[in-house]
C-alpha positions in Angstrom: 0.0 0.0 0.0 2.8 2.4 0.8 4.4 1.7 -2.6 1.2 2.5 -4.5 0.7 5.8 -2.6 4.3 6.8 -3.0 4.2 6.0 -6.8 0.9 8.0 -7.0 2.4 10.9 -5.2 5.4 11.0 -7.4 3.3 10.8 -10.5 1.1 13.8 -9.3 4.3 15.8 -8.6 5.7 15.0 -12.0 2.5 16.0 -13.7 2.3 19.3 -12.0 5.9 20.0 -12.5 5.8 19.2 -16.2 2.8 21.5 -16.9 4.0 25.1 -17.4 2.3 27.7 -15.2 1.2 30.3 -17.8 -0.8 32.3 -15.3 2.2 32.9 -13.1 4.3 34.3 -16.0 4.0 37.8 -17.1 4.9 39.1 -20.5 6.3 42.6 -20.7 6.6 44.5 -23.9 8.8 47.6 -24.3 6.9 50.2 -26.2 9.6 52.8 -26.5 13.3 52.7 -25.9 14.2 56.0 -24.3 17.6 57.6 -24.7 19.9 58.5 -21.8 19.0 62.2 -22.2 15.3 61.4 -22.1 15.7 59.3 -18.9 17.9 61.8 -17.0 16.9 65.1 -18.6 15.9 66.8 -15.3 19.0 65.7 -13.4 21.4 66.7 -16.2 19.8 70.1 -16.5 20.1 70.9 -12.8 23.7 69.5 -12.8 24.7 71.6 -15.8 23.3 74.7 -14.2 25.1 74.0 -11.0 28.4 73.4 -12.9 28.0 76.7 -14.8 27.2 78.5 -11.5 30.2 77.0 -9.9 32.4 78.1 -12.7 31.2 81.7 -12.7 31.4 81.8 -8.9 34.9 80.5 -8.9 36.0 83.1 -11.4 34.5 85.9 -9.4 35.0 84.8 -5.8 37.3 81.9 -5.4 36.3 78.9 -3.3 33.5 80.7 -1.5 32.2 82.1 -4.7 32.2 78.6 -6.2 30.1 77.3 -3.4 27.7 80.1 -3.6 27.6 79.8 -7.4 26.9 76.1 -7.2 23.9 76.7 -4.9 22.6 79.5 -7.0 23.1 77.5 -10.2 21.4 74.4 -8.8 18.5 76.5 -7.5 18.0 78.2 -10.8 18.3 75.0 -12.8 15.8 73.3 -10.5 13.4 76.3 -10.9 13.7 76.1 -14.7 13.4 72.3 -14.8 10.4 71.8 -12.5 8.5 75.1 -12.9 9.2 77.0 -16.0 9.9 74.4 -18.8 7.0 73.2 -20.8 6.6 69.5 -20.1 3.8 68.4 -22.3 4.6 69.3 -25.9 2.3 67.9 -28.5 4.2 65.9 -31.0 2.9 65.5 -34.5 3.8 62.4 -36.4 
């Protein structure tokens, strides 16, 4: 009796292991592949403004001026990026 139950149990395990579980698998499709610039546009804009501010501040005031220029540049870049720039442009194809 033990042999019959163990064979039956092994057969049930093999049947369930052999059948692929399609409901557990998800299929993901990539619609658009975005470029590096499209993915990181906001960060790059703020970093570029901060770098420019640091350069101008370093030319005019040394180390302290560079620190102040970095803060002012980052602030102005963030203001432009998150408040002033038009985000939703209508593209015509």
